[in-house]
N, C-alpha and C positions, 0 to 999 in steps of 0.2 A: 504495499499499499503505500501511495504518495503522501506524507504527511508534512505541512508546513506548521509550524511554530512559529506563529506571528508576534513579533513585539518580545520576543526574548532572547536576552543578550547571555543568561546564565548557563543554557545549554541544558538543564535538568529537567525539561519535558522533553526535549528533542533525545538525549542520551537512552531514557526509558523504553522509547520506540526504536531507537537504534539497535537496542540490548536485545529486543524481542524480533528482529529480523525486518524491519522496515525501512523505506527509504524517506529518511526524515529529515528535515532541515530546519534549521532557526533561522528566523531574520528579524534583524533589528538596525536601529540606526547607530546602535553601538558594536565594535567588536566584540565576541562571546568571549565568555572569562573560560570556557572548556576547549579544548582543541576538538575540532569536528564540523562536520558539513553546517555550514554558519553564510547566510548572505546579509552582507551589510551595506544597508540603505531603505530607503522606503519602501513598505512591502505592498504598497498600492501598485506598485510596478509590476509585480509576480502576480498577482491574484489571479490572471487568466491563465496561469499555467494549468500544467497535468497534475491540480492535484485532488486528493481523494477526501482527504481531511485536513481542517484548518483547526488550530487551538490559538484562539487569539488572546493578548493579554493587552488590550490596550492600555496606553497608560493612564493611571486613575488620577492625576494631580488637580483635574478640574471638576473630577466627575465625584469623587468618593464624598459622602456625605460628613465623612469627621472633618473635613476643612470646610465647614457649611457657614462657619462664621464669615468667610472669605466669599463668600457665593455674589453677595451684591457688588464686587468690584471685578469680577470674571466675565462678564455674560459673555462678551466674545469669544472668550477663550472655552468657555462651555459650549458654547454653540460649536464651535470648530470640532471640540473634542467629540460632540455627540453626532455631527456629521461623521466622525471616522468611523465611530462604532457602527452605523447603519452602514457604511461603506464596507466594513468588516462579514456586518450581518446578511450583507445583501450579495456577499461575493459568489461568483459561479461555480462554489466546491459541492458537490453532494452533502458533508457530515461538516457542520461548524458546530464548534462551542467558543463561546466568547467568556472570559474570566474576568471578572473584577469585584473588587468590595463590595460593600454594602453603599451604591451609590442613585444618582440622580436616573440613571440609565432607566431603573425601574419605574420611575415616573413620567421620563418624557419618551421613553421608547416602549417597553413593555416590562411587565414583571420578569423576575428570572424562571428559569426552568426548574430550580434547586436552588439550594444553598446549602453549602458543605462545609465542617468543621475541619481543623487537622486533627482532632483527637478522635475522629471517625477512622482516621487510615495510619495509627500508629504513634503519633505525636502527641505527647501531653500538654498540649498549648490551644489554645481559643485563637480564631481569627477567621470571621464569618466570611465564607466568598462565593459568591454570588456565580450561578452558571446558566447562560441564554445558549440553550440546545436545539438544534438543527439535526433532524433525521438521527438523533442520537439517544441512547437511554441514557436515565437518571445514574450516576455513579452510585453502587452499593457498596457501604461502608466495607474496610478490610481487616480492622485491627481497631477496635475500639480500647480506648487506655482510659484512665483514670484518671490521669492528669487535665486541669482546666488553668495550665498557667497563662496568663495577659502577656507574656513576653514582647511581643512586637508591639502593641500597645506602650508598653512601657519602656522601650527603648529612647535613650537619653539623646536630645539633638546634638546632631554631628553631620558634617558635610557628606558622610556616607549611609547615614539610616534610611533614605530611601532605596537604595542597593537593598541593603536586609530585607526591606519589608515586602521589595517584589520579587523575592523568590518565591517558587513554587518549592511545598514540602516533598520531597524524595517518594513519602507514602501515598500522596495524593498524585505524582506524577504517575508511578508504578501503576495505582488504579486506572487512569486513564489509558494508558498501555495495554493492560490485561484486558479492559472493557469495552472500549471503543475501537472496534475493527469493521 
């Protein structure tokens, strides 16, 4: 299966699909953190290629409700971010998953198909993650753990905080690669 992981610089989801024998590429404006098939650039330029599945992680900077106190000052940025999400959702790819935290996508475009937590996939942490699915089943939990640490929400401010917050958990990536075919 040809798999596009859009807006991913970490390589975590891409590598999960590669390990299961898929032809997977990540694509981001940034270089990848892990060696592997990666297209550096704007994903909009490759959406018409021969992809079977796209998992997209559009930037949440202007979308996540965690930044709601700034919404009144970023109307233009929000409109552009929502348009980007719409382009991803309407891409000519048979199966699509859009991943984002709790965000205005839910009110401005549509409600998510599913909300998952890291603790459902082997990580003792909370981080509500919304999935908007097209022709894909909801992810089934693979390893429910008791831990409920709010680590990501409590990260201290620093220049690399956004990087840590944006990485997909390995257990979630493995579930995607195992369950979405």
